[in-house]
C-alpha positions in Angstrom: -0.1 -0.2 -0.3 1.4 3.5 -0.8 2.1 5.7 2.0 0.6 9.3 2.0 3.6 12.2 1.4 2.9 13.1 5.2 3.3 9.6 6.3 6.8 9.5 4.6 7.8 12.9 5.8 7.0 11.7 9.5 8.9 8.5 9.2 12.0 10.5 7.6 12.2 12.5 10.8 11.8 9.8 12.8 14.3 7.7 11.4 16.7 11.2 12.0 16.0 11.5 15.1 16.8 8.0 15.8 20.1 8.2 14.0 21.1 11.4 15.8 19.7 11.6 19.5 21.7 15.2 20.2 19.3 17.1 17.4 16.2 19.1 18.0 12.6 17.5 16.9 11.6 19.4 13.6 8.6 20.3 15.5 8.8 21.5 18.9 6.8 22.9 21.5 7.0 26.5 22.8 8.4 25.7 25.9 10.9 22.8 24.3 11.8 25.7 22.4 12.3 27.9 24.6 14.7 25.1 27.0 16.6 24.7 23.6 17.3 28.4 23.2 18.3 28.0 27.1 20.1 24.8 26.9 22.7 26.2 23.8 23.3 29.7 25.9 24.0 27.7 28.9 26.8 26.1 27.1 28.4 28.6 25.2 28.1 30.9 28.8 30.3 27.2 29.7 32.4 27.1 26.6 33.4 31.0 27.2 34.4 29.8 31.1 36.4 27.3 29.4 38.2 29.4 27.4 38.9 32.1 29.7 39.9 30.0 33.1 42.0 27.2 31.4 43.1 26.6 35.5 39.9 24.8 36.1 38.8 23.8 32.6 39.4 19.9 31.9 42.5 19.9 29.3 42.8 19.5 25.9 38.7 21.1 25.6 38.0 24.0 23.3 35.2 25.5 21.9 34.7 23.8 18.6 35.9 20.4 19.4 38.8 17.9 19.3 42.2 18.4 20.8 43.1 22.2 22.1 46.0 23.2 19.8 49.1 24.7 21.5 49.4 28.8 22.0 51.3 29.9 18.6 52.9 33.2 18.7 51.5 35.1 15.4 52.8 38.1 13.8 50.6 40.9 11.8 51.3 41.5 8.4 50.4 44.8 6.0 50.1 44.6 2.9 51.6 47.5 0.9 53.7 49.6 -1.5 57.0 50.7 0.5 57.5 47.9 3.3 60.4 49.9 5.1 58.6 53.4 5.1 55.5 51.9 6.4 57.2 50.0 8.6 59.3 52.5 10.3 56.4 54.7 10.8 54.8 52.1 12.7 58.1 52.3 14.6 57.4 55.9 15.4 54.2 54.9 16.5 54.2 51.9 18.8 58.0 52.5 19.9 58.9 49.0 17.7 62.4 48.7 16.8 64.1 46.9 13.9 65.3 44.2 14.4 69.0 43.6 13.5 69.3 42.3 9.9 70.8 38.7 9.0 73.9 37.3 10.0 76.9 38.5 7.8 75.2 41.9 6.8 75.9 44.7 8.5 73.0 46.5 7.4 69.7 45.8 6.2 70.9 47.9 3.0 73.2 45.1 2.3 71.2 42.3 2.8 68.7 43.9 0.2 71.7 44.5 -2.4 72.2 40.7 -1.7 68.8 39.6 -2.9 67.6 39.2 -6.5 66.5 42.3 -8.4 62.8 41.3 -8.3 63.0 40.7 -4.5 64.9 43.9 -3.1 62.5 46.4 -1.2 60.3 43.9 -1.3 59.6 43.2 2.6 60.4 44.7 6.0 59.5 44.1 9.6 59.8 45.8 13.0 59.4 44.1 16.9 58.5 45.0 20.1 61.8 45.4 22.0 60.5 44.1 25.0 59.0 40.9 23.3 55.5 41.2 24.5 54.2 42.5 21.4 53.4 40.6 17.9 56.1 41.4 15.0 54.5 43.4 12.5 55.5 42.0 8.5 55.0 44.4 5.9 54.9 43.0 2.3 55.0 44.7 -1.3 51.9 44.0 -3.4 51.4 45.5 -6.7 47.5 46.7 -6.0 46.8 49.6 -4.0 44.1 49.6 -1.7 40.8 49.9 -2.2 38.6 49.3 0.5 38.7 49.3 4.5 40.4 46.9 6.3 38.5 44.3 7.5 41.2 43.9 10.6 42.8 47.4 12.3 45.0 47.7 15.1 44.1 50.1 18.3 46.8 51.7 19.9 46.0 52.3 23.3 46.5 55.6 24.4 43.6 56.5 26.6 43.4 54.0 28.8 41.8 54.7 31.9 40.9 58.2 31.2 37.6 59.3 30.9 36.0 62.7 29.6 37.7 65.9 28.4 41.3 64.0 29.7 40.9 61.0 27.3 40.1 63.8 24.5 43.1 65.6 25.4 45.2 62.6 25.3 43.5 61.2 21.9 44.3 64.5 20.0 47.7 65.0 21.6 48.8 61.6 20.1 46.7 62.0 16.8 48.9 65.6 16.2 52.4 63.6 16.5 51.6 61.2 14.2 49.9 63.6 11.8 53.2 65.6 12.0 54.3 61.8 10.6 52.2 61.2 7.9 49.1 59.7 9.4 45.4 61.0 8.4 43.0 62.2 11.3 39.2 60.5 9.8 37.0 61.2 12.6 35.8 60.9 16.2 33.6 58.5 17.5 32.2 60.3 20.6 31.8 58.5 24.0 28.5 57.0 24.5 27.0 55.0 26.7 28.8 51.7 26.2 32.0 53.0 24.5 34.5 55.9 25.4 35.7 58.1 22.6 38.0 56.8 19.7 40.2 58.5 16.9 39.7 56.6 13.3 42.7 57.9 11.4 44.7 56.2 8.8 48.9 55.2 8.5 50.7 56.4 5.5 49.1 54.2 2.9 45.8 54.6 4.2 45.6 51.6 6.7 42.7 52.3 9.2 43.8 52.2 12.7 42.1 53.7 15.9 43.5 56.0 19.0 42.0 54.1 21.6 
């Protein structure tokens, strides 16, 4: 006997539930839906707790399942037209320094001249002298910047300050960086949730915030 479409559909979802006991039913009551949402929220909070309090969390646990990878060092990479020029600008912004040239070379210029012509001037880097901050790497690319960055740096110059005192600190640092070639875009004033910050661009148009 040929079963109706609704009967076949019901049987399909029963079989899906049997093979996937963790899955929510296709249709749930209002109270069930609320319980599911609450459970999801509790799981989310628990996972966050695991991430911020690893000393009390089980070993090898992470948000998306599987074994937790060991913490990795990272660097921030900028696409740009003139790597050394942009790198030296950021040295002035952050108090970073240019690392020593490779062994066997007295200067970075000597090293650069040893490269094939097409690779000369193609990259540069700067580092935090304290070792706390990430290395910044600048690489030459043929295309120019055409859209807003999806990633930007927040340069902390007003930490702990509020109101006029914070604005004064932001504006003073802004004036220093503008003299180095940065561009002031706009002030984002304080609101109920955030303190004020200044949106700026570096010498090649990469956005960053004075925060």
